[in-house]
C-alpha positions in Angstrom: 47.2 8.4 -50.4 44.7 9.5 -47.7 41.4 9.0 -48.6 38.4 10.8 -46.6 38.0 9.5 -43.1 41.8 8.5 -43.1 42.9 5.8 -41.3 43.2 8.0 -38.0 40.9 7.3 -34.8 39.1 10.4 -33.8 40.5 12.4 -30.7 38.0 12.8 -28.2 37.7 16.4 -27.1 38.8 16.9 -23.4 35.8 18.3 -22.1 33.2 15.7 -22.9 35.8 13.3 -22.0 36.0 15.2 -18.6 32.7 15.0 -18.2 32.3 11.2 -18.6 35.1 10.6 -16.3 33.5 13.0 -13.5 30.0 11.0 -13.9 32.0 7.6 -13.7 33.4 8.8 -10.6 30.0 10.0 -8.9 28.7 7.0 -10.1 31.4 4.6 -8.2 30.9 6.7 -5.0 27.3 6.8 -5.3 27.3 2.7 -5.7 29.8 2.6 -2.8 27.1 3.8 -0.3 24.3 1.6 -1.3 24.7 -0.9 1.7 25.0 2.1 4.0 21.4 2.8 4.6 21.7 4.7 7.8 24.6 6.7 6.9 22.9 7.8 3.6 19.8 9.0 5.8 21.8 10.7 8.4 23.1 12.8 5.4 20.3 13.3 3.9 18.7 14.6 7.1 21.8 16.7 7.6 20.9 18.3 4.2 17.4 18.9 4.9 18.3 20.5 8.0 21.0 23.0 6.3 17.8 23.7 3.8 15.3 24.2 6.8 18.0 26.7 8.3 18.5 28.7 5.0 14.8 29.2 4.5 14.2 30.2 8.0 17.4 32.5 8.2 16.2 34.2 5.0 12.5 34.2 6.1 11.5 33.4 2.3 11.3 30.9 -0.5 8.1 29.4 1.0 6.6 28.4 -2.4 10.0 26.5 -3.1 9.2 24.6 0.2 5.7 23.8 -0.5 6.8 22.5 -3.9 9.5 20.4 -2.4 6.8 19.0 0.2 4.4 18.0 -2.7 7.3 16.3 -4.3 8.5 14.4 -1.1 4.7 13.4 -0.8 4.9 12.2 -3.8 8.1 10.2 -3.5 6.5 8.8 -0.1 3.4 7.7 -2.1 5.5 5.6 -4.6 7.6 4.2 -1.5 4.5 3.1 0.3 3.0 1.5 -2.6 3.1 -2.0 -4.2 4.6 -2.3 -7.7 1.3 -3.8 -9.2 -1.5 -2.2 -7.4 -4.2 -5.3 -6.9 -7.0 -2.9 -7.3 -6.3 -2.3 -10.8 -4.6 -4.7 -12.6 -4.1 -8.3 -13.1 -0.5 -9.1 -14.1 2.0 -12.0 -14.4 3.9 -10.1 -11.5 3.9 -11.5 -7.7 0.4 -10.1 -6.3 0.0 -9.5 -2.6 -2.0 -11.9 -0.8 -5.6 -11.4 0.2 -6.3 -14.4 1.7 -4.7 -16.6 4.5 -4.5 -19.6 2.1 -3.0 -17.2 -0.5 1.0 -18.1 -0.9 3.3 -15.4 0.6 4.6 -13.4 -2.3 7.1 -10.5 -1.0 6.0 -6.6 -1.1 7.8 -5.1 -4.1 8.1 -1.4 -3.9 7.0 0.9 -6.8 10.0 3.3 -6.2 12.9 1.1 -4.3 14.6 2.5 -1.1 17.6 3.7 -3.0 15.8 5.6 -5.5 13.4 7.1 -2.8 16.8 8.3 -0.8 18.5 9.7 -3.9 15.4 11.4 -5.4 14.8 12.9 -1.8 18.2 14.0 -1.4 18.2 15.5 -4.8 15.2 17.4 -4.2 16.7 19.2 -1.2 19.9 19.6 -3.0 18.1 21.6 -5.7 15.7 23.6 -3.3 18.8 24.5 -1.5 20.3 25.7 -4.7 17.0 27.5 -5.7 17.0 29.8 -2.2 20.1 31.7 -4.0 18.0 33.1 -6.8 15.3 35.9 -5.8 13.4 34.8 -9.0 12.2 32.2 -6.7 11.3 34.1 -3.8 7.5 34.4 -4.5 5.7 36.5 -2.1 2.8 34.3 -0.4 1.3 33.7 2.9 2.8 30.9 4.1 0.7 29.7 6.8 -2.2 28.9 3.8 0.4 26.8 2.0 1.4 25.1 5.5 -2.3 24.4 6.7 -3.1 23.2 2.7 0.2 20.6 2.4 -1.0 19.1 6.0 -4.9 18.6 4.7 -3.3 17.0 1.4 -0.8 15.1 3.4 -3.9 13.8 5.8 -6.0 12.7 2.9 -3.2 11.0 1.0 -2.0 9.2 3.8 -5.8 8.3 5.0 -6.1 6.7 1.4 -3.0 5.1 1.2 -3.4 3.6 4.9 -7.1 2.4 3.7 -5.4 0.8 0.8 -3.0 -1.2 3.0 -5.3 -2.2 5.2 -7.6 -3.6 2.4 -4.6 -5.5 0.7 -3.1 -6.3 4.1 0.4 -5.5 3.3 3.0 -3.6 5.2 5.6 -1.7 3.1 8.2 -1.7 6.2 10.8 -4.4 7.0 11.1 -4.4 10.5 14.1 -6.6 10.9 14.6 -10.0 9.4 12.0 -12.6 9.9 12.6 -15.4 12.0 11.4 -18.8 12.1 10.4 -19.8 15.6 9.1 -23.2 14.6 6.1 -25.2 15.6 4.6 -24.2 19.0 4.1 -27.3 21.4 1.0 -29.0 22.0 -0.3 -28.4 25.9 -2.1 -31.9 25.7 0.7 -33.9 24.1 3.6 -35.3 26.0 6.2 -32.7 27.0 9.8 -33.3 25.7 12.2 -31.0 26.0 15.3 -30.7 23.7 18.3 -28.7 25.0 
């Protein structure tokens, strides 16, 4: 006698299973791109160039480009900002050193490089798709939008650079740090070890 629910395992519908498999495959390839920073950014530049060519060729969608520019500016601020702002809060997280005698603590970004790249690439792809729908082609005078975006960019970056100077941090890693050793004193003996 079969009761309510039975002994059979529920059969998964093929559509959700296909969506789950597709997502896992997408995530697998996305994870494989993680160590290839240069190639990822080259791909994003190609996508950005294709988007720019599309906007130039249709002579429209300036409001989409403006929204994209504001979003990219927001991502850039997150990329350049420390995880914990020393100006606003004191926490258990490592803070940036403020004096020469402070212990070195590494710069931890609010938005890591991979998420910055991924969000930027997704934004260009979404904006590119939006250029195929006339609903988003709002008629605007684009030079005003461009001037406003440039002013916004300059003011925001000036504030961010002032914050970097005040708290003495550089959010960019330029190569691997190398230990050079102690410098030889000029008054002492000059031993040369090869």
